GUDO-370236 format. One line per field, with one value per residue: residue number from 1; chain; x, y, z of N, C-alpha, C, O in turn. Coordinates in steps of 0.001 Angstrom, whole numbers. Example, Ala and Ser with C-alpha at 12.3 -4.5 7.8 and 13.67 -1.06 7.14 Angstrom:
BEGIN
n: (1; 2)
chain: (A; A)
nc1: (13190; 12850)
nc2: (-5690; -2250)
nc3: (7800; 7080)
cac1: (12300; 13670)
cac2: (-4500; -1060)
cac3: (7800; 7140)
cc1: (13200; 12900)
cc2: (-3300; 30)
cc3: (7800; 7870)
oc1: (14236; 13409)
oc2: (-3319; 1138)
oc3: (8465; 8039)
***
This chain:
BEGIN
n: (1; 2; 3; 4; 5; 6; 7; 8; 9; 10; 11; 12; 13; 14; 15; 16; 17; 18; 19; 20; 21; 22; 23; 24; 25; 26; 27; 28; 29; 30; 31; 32; 33; 34; 35; 36; 37; 38; 39; 40; 41; 42; 43; 44; 45; 46; 47; 48; 49; 50; 51; 52; 53; 54; 55; 56; 57; 58; 59; 60; 61; 62; 63; 64; 65; 66; 67; 68; 69; 70; 71; 72; 73; 74; 75; 76; 77; 78; 79; 80; 81; 82; 83; 84; 85; 86; 87; 88; 89; 90; 91; 92; 93; 94; 95; 96; 97; 98; 99; 100; 101)
chain: (A; A; A; A; A; A; A; A; A; A; A; A; A; A; A; A; A; A; A; A; A; A; A; A; A; A; A; A; A; A; A; A; A; A; A; A; A; A; A; A; A; A; A; A; A; A; A; A; A; A; A; A; A; A; A; A; A; A; A; A; A; A; A; A; A; A; A; A; A; A; A; A; A; A; A; A; A; A; A; A; A; A; A; A; A; A; A; A; A; A; A; A; A; A; A; A; A; A; A; A; A)
nc1: (843; 609; 1714; 1545; 2225; 918; 384; 2351; 4622; 4237; 4351; 7001; 8422; 7678; 8714; 11579; 12421; 10998; 8731; 5886; 4003; 2360; 2109; 410; 544; -967; -478; -2550; -3765; -6210; -7718; -7300; -8422; -8600; -6199; -3335; -572; 1718; 2954; 3620; 5001; 5307; 7226; 7874; 10837; 12882; 15505; 17748; 18021; 19702; 20085; 20149; 20192; 20453; 19931; 17326; 16048; 16327; 14748; 12263; 11833; 10829; 8145; 7107; 6069; 6471; 6393; 7187; 9421; 11008; 12083; 14032; 14267; 15781; 14697; 15199; 13601; 12157; 11358; 11031; 9249; 9042; 6985; 6794; 4462; 3897; 5144; 4289; 3927; 5636; 5682; 8522; 10510; 12249; 14669; 15957; 17291; 19907; 21466; 24050; 23403)
nc2: (-1176; 2148; 5033; 8380; 10862; 13792; 15861; 15547; 15982; 18659; 19878; 19274; 20726; 23311; 23505; 23073; 24538; 26863; 27135; 28585; 28346; 25852; 23984; 21716; 19453; 17015; 14153; 12327; 9431; 8902; 6529; 5531; 7262; 7507; 6731; 8388; 8953; 10364; 12837; 16227; 18324; 21594; 23816; 26892; 28447; 29758; 32044; 32182; 29747; 26618; 24565; 21287; 18805; 15992; 15454; 16414; 14620; 12220; 12860; 13145; 10547; 9193; 9727; 8967; 6119; 2934; 3683; 4037; 5709; 8707; 12105; 15071; 18429; 21657; 24698; 27949; 29744; 27705; 24482; 21400; 18444; 15418; 12729; 9521; 7208; 4884; 3275; 3081; 13; -617; -1789; -3327; -2424; -4068; -3529; -4841; -3904; -3084; -5316; -7851; -10121)
nc3: (0; -904; 730; 1762; 3964; 4086; 5893; 7880; 6296; 5554; 8110; 8789; 6843; 7566; 10161; 9957; 7724; 7451; 5825; 4318; 2326; 395; -2520; -4571; -7230; -9287; -11364; -13270; -14819; -17399; -17292; -14716; -12589; -9858; -8812; -8483; -10651; -10234; -7977; -7439; -5155; -4023; -2125; -439; 991; 3676; 3030; 4672; 5949; 6599; 4022; 3372; 1106; 1288; 4002; 4160; 2420; 3863; 6088; 4876; 3995; 6142; 6119; 3716; 2239; 632; -2141; -5646; -6228; -4979; -5159; -4465; -5435; -5848; -6936; -7881; -5558; -4393; -3035; -4502; -4326; -5765; -6135; -7219; -7940; -9483; -12472; -15834; -17590; -20450; -23801; -25151; -27881; -30254; -32542; -35399; -37575; -38117; -37751; -38195; -39624)
cac1: (0; 1380; 1257; 2255; 1629; 1085; 395; 3678; 5588; 4037; 4874; 8460; 8911; 7483; 9586; 13005; 12764; 10193; 7822; 4550; 3094; 2494; 1316; 488; 14; -981; -596; -3459; -4180; -7668; -8384; -7143; -8560; -8488; -4805; -2411; 688; 2828; 2579; 4689; 4684; 6228; 7275; 8848; 11673; 13633; 16832; 18813; 18095; 20729; 19373; 20947; 19280; 20533; 19229; 15904; 15568; 16185; 13589; 11048; 11666; 10043; 6727; 6727; 6293; 6036; 6196; 8236; 10598; 10768; 13310; 13903; 15055; 15662; 14651; 15046; 13296; 11202; 11774; 10060; 9296; 8329; 6714; 6332; 3790; 4126; 5550; 3549; 4670; 5604; 6224; 9842; 10614; 13581; 14882; 17084; 17618; 21333; 22180; 25009; 22981)
cac2: (0; 3385; 6003; 9644; 11656; 15184; 16733; 15442; 16641; 20107; 20279; 19185; 21854; 24527; 23483; 23165; 25416; 28078; 27179; 29110; 27981; 24523; 23818; 20315; 19103; 15574; 13645; 11194; 8888; 8966; 5285; 5324; 8608; 7484; 6449; 9291; 8376; 11169; 14050; 17210; 19234; 22731; 24594; 27977; 28303; 30945; 32105; 32065; 28412; 25722; 23571; 20114; 17930; 14623; 15406; 16578; 13365; 11251; 13248; 12857; 9096; 8720; 10004; 8473; 4679; 2008; 4284; 3604; 6547; 10126; 12889; 16458; 19386; 23054; 25608; 29347; 29854; 26665; 23084; 20547; 17026; 14643; 11376; 8683; 6048; 3712; 3535; 2220; -1023; -363; -2855; -3015; -2565; -4493; -3233; -5630; -3382; -2929; -6525; -8330; -11413)
cac3: (0; -1011; 1716; 1875; 5034; 3667; 7069; 8497; 5400; 5688; 9417; 8709; 6036; 8353; 11337; 9673; 6605; 7506; 4682; 4581; 1235; -198; -3735; -4963; -8546; -9493; -12728; -13176; -16109; -17579; -16918; -13278; -12046; -8400; -8458; -9176; -11112; -9730; -7250; -7281; -4051; -4038; -894; -365; 2177; 4048; 2402; 5668; 6554; 6070; 3230; 3027; 372; 1810; 5290; 3864; 1841; 4962; 6899; 4106; 3862; 7289; 5899; 2390; 2290; -414; -3457; -6569; -5996; -4770; -5157; -4049; -6201; -5437; -8076; -7474; -4131; -4020; -2903; -5172; -3983; -6778; -5658; -8321; -7365; -10332; -13842; -16771; -18296; -21888; -24626; -25677; -29319; -30661; -33950; -35910; -38888; -38272; -37344; -39181; -40203)
cc1: (887; 818; 2156; 1519; 1881; 1141; 1762; 4746; 5467; 4590; 6402; 9035; 8738; 8495; 11046; 13362; 11888; 9211; 6450; 3539; 3407; 1564; 1499; -179; 73; -1083; -1381; -3809; -5701; -8377; -8284; -7252; -8514; -7061; -3888; -1114; 1863; 2273; 3807; 4230; 5741; 6085; 8203; 9696; 12410; 15024; 17955; 18911; 19171; 20023; 20332; 20001; 19293; 19776; 17718; 15310; 15387; 14989; 12278; 10780; 10875; 8548; 6230; 7084; 5792; 5645; 7334; 9525; 10141; 12106; 12991; 14788; 14806; 15742; 14331; 14806; 12253; 11884; 10672; 10302; 8439; 8209; 6115; 5749; 4012; 4532; 4796; 4469; 4517; 6191; 7570; 9867; 12052; 13704; 16120; 17527; 19127; 22124; 23033; 24594; 22690)
cc2: (1238; 4412; 7212; 10468; 13139; 16147; 16720; 16107; 18154; 20616; 20256; 20369; 23176; 24607; 23759; 24210; 26659; 28230; 27693; 28682; 26588; 24466; 22386; 20128; 17592; 15268; 12341; 10736; 8882; 7674; 4975; 6673; 8645; 7233; 7419; 8573; 9075; 12408; 14948; 18209; 20326; 23522; 25786; 27762; 29609; 30896; 31850; 30682; 27584; 24576; 22477; 19089; 16507; 14477; 15540; 15297; 12292; 11575; 12926; 11362; 8506; 8833; 9553; 6994; 4007; 2678; 3821; 4386; 7950; 10838; 14350; 17316; 20785; 23909; 26996; 29439; 28830; 25301; 22251; 19097; 16305; 13210; 10589; 7411; 4786; 4182; 2569; 1186; -767; -1554; -2420; -3288; -2910; -4292; -3957; -5139; -3335; -4160; -7066; -9636; -11287)
cc3: (0; -32; 1728; 2917; 4742; 4852; 7737; 7629; 5505; 7021; 9435; 7951; 6783; 9487; 10984; 8615; 6509; 6358; 5107; 3536; 716; -1405; -4221; -6320; -8686; -10980; -12624; -14588; -16196; -17155; -15429; -12566; -10527; -7935; -9181; -9535; -10452; -9033; -7165; -6228; -4039; -2742; -1097; 886; 2440; 3433; 3407; 6317; 5858; 5347; 2795; 2398; 925; 3125; 5087; 3287; 2915; 5835; 6184; 3988; 5028; 7037; 4529; 2344; 1024; -1730; -4356; -6322; -5629; -4769; -4875; -4939; -5645; -6691; -7563; -5968; -3688; -3916; -3534; -4773; -5009; -6275; -6811; -7716; -8187; -11719; -14740; -17385; -19789; -22618; -25182; -27169; -29664; -32162; -34432; -37283; -39139; -37830; -38496; -39838; -41652)
oc1: (1806; -391; 3381; 328; 2927; 1868; 2276; 5671; 6476; 5229; 7027; 10032; 9571; 9067; 11691; 14484; 12032; 8895; 5919; 2340; 4569; 395; 2625; -1304; 1039; -1686; -946; -4113; -6389; -9522; -9110; -6272; -8397; -6739; -3683; -638; 2879; 1252; 4904; 3198; 6937; 4979; 9189; 9318; 12546; 15637; 19013; 19790; 19505; 19429; 21213; 19113; 18238; 19066; 16931; 14187; 14412; 14284; 11309; 9625; 10309; 7759; 5055; 8261; 4817; 4668; 8329; 10599; 9013; 13134; 11856; 15944; 13762; 16731; 13319; 15733; 11539; 12854; 9507; 11420; 7238; 9218; 5054; 6452; 4290; 4297; 4684; 5638; 3405; 7083; 7734; 9305; 12966; 12922; 17217; 18086; 19568; 23322; 22758; 25399; 22324)
oc2: (1355; 4634; 7091; 10743; 13678; 17140; 17771; 16727; 18858; 21667; 21131; 20953; 24072; 25667; 24584; 24716; 27436; 29352; 27280; 28655; 26195; 24844; 21892; 20575; 16958; 16017; 11383; 11557; 8859; 7724; 4221; 7162; 9727; 7496; 7281; 7703; 8450; 12958; 14483; 18861; 20032; 23853; 25704; 26977; 30453; 29833; 31349; 30459; 27813; 23710; 22698; 18566; 15879; 13493; 14868; 14928; 11541; 10669; 12492; 10948; 7421; 8124; 9735; 6639; 4449; 2278; 3277; 3795; 8338; 10256; 14804; 16967; 21059; 23858; 27203; 29229; 29061; 25015; 22371; 18591; 16558; 12553; 10942; 6638; 3725; 5330; 1381; 1454; -709; -2237; -1284; -4274; -2131; -4834; -3716; -5909; -3530; -4062; -6763; -10216; -12269)
oc3: (811; 28; 1706; 2771; 5103; 4812; 8119; 8154; 5541; 7063; 10035; 8375; 6645; 9739; 11631; 8606; 5565; 5962; 6138; 3814; 611; -1329; -4277; -6544; -8260; -11749; -11985; -15454; -15176; -16706; -14915; -12005; -9953; -6776; -10387; -8806; -10147; -9444; -6855; -6387; -4043; -2316; -1829; 1756; 1555; 3333; 3026; 7149; 4695; 5990; 1963; 3070; 1019; 3335; 5753; 3630; 2885; 6281; 6806; 3892; 4899; 7662; 4210; 2402; 416; -2362; -3877; -6217; -5933; -4423; -5020; -5176; -5054; -7423; -6892; -5185; -2712; -4619; -3153; -4872; -5107; -6017; -7324; -7064; -7626; -12096; -14437; -17662; -20314; -22114; -25628; -27645; -29395; -32942; -33929; -38065; -40272; -37563; -39657; -40566; -42296)
***
C-alpha cells in the first residue's frame, strides 16, 4: 500500500525550513482517475536556513512509504518534492535493422 503523510511533510517543512506555502500538482491517467501516477509538491523556504538535500531526503523518507521513488530538487526559491507512485509497463521494441545477419 502506497502512503504519503502530507500533514507530516508540511509540518516538517514549516519546522526546519520556515515554509509558509504549499502547492500540490498531481498527474493522473484517464483510466485510473483514483490512483495518481505522480505528485509534485512545491514549498517555499527561508533564504537564511541551512538547506541540506541529503538530510531533507532522509527526513522525508520517514513520511513516504512504499512508493516507486521520490526525489527532491531546489529551483530558485522553491523546494520541489516529486513522488512517483508507479511507472507504466511499456512494450519493448527491438529493432534488428542494423544486425550483421
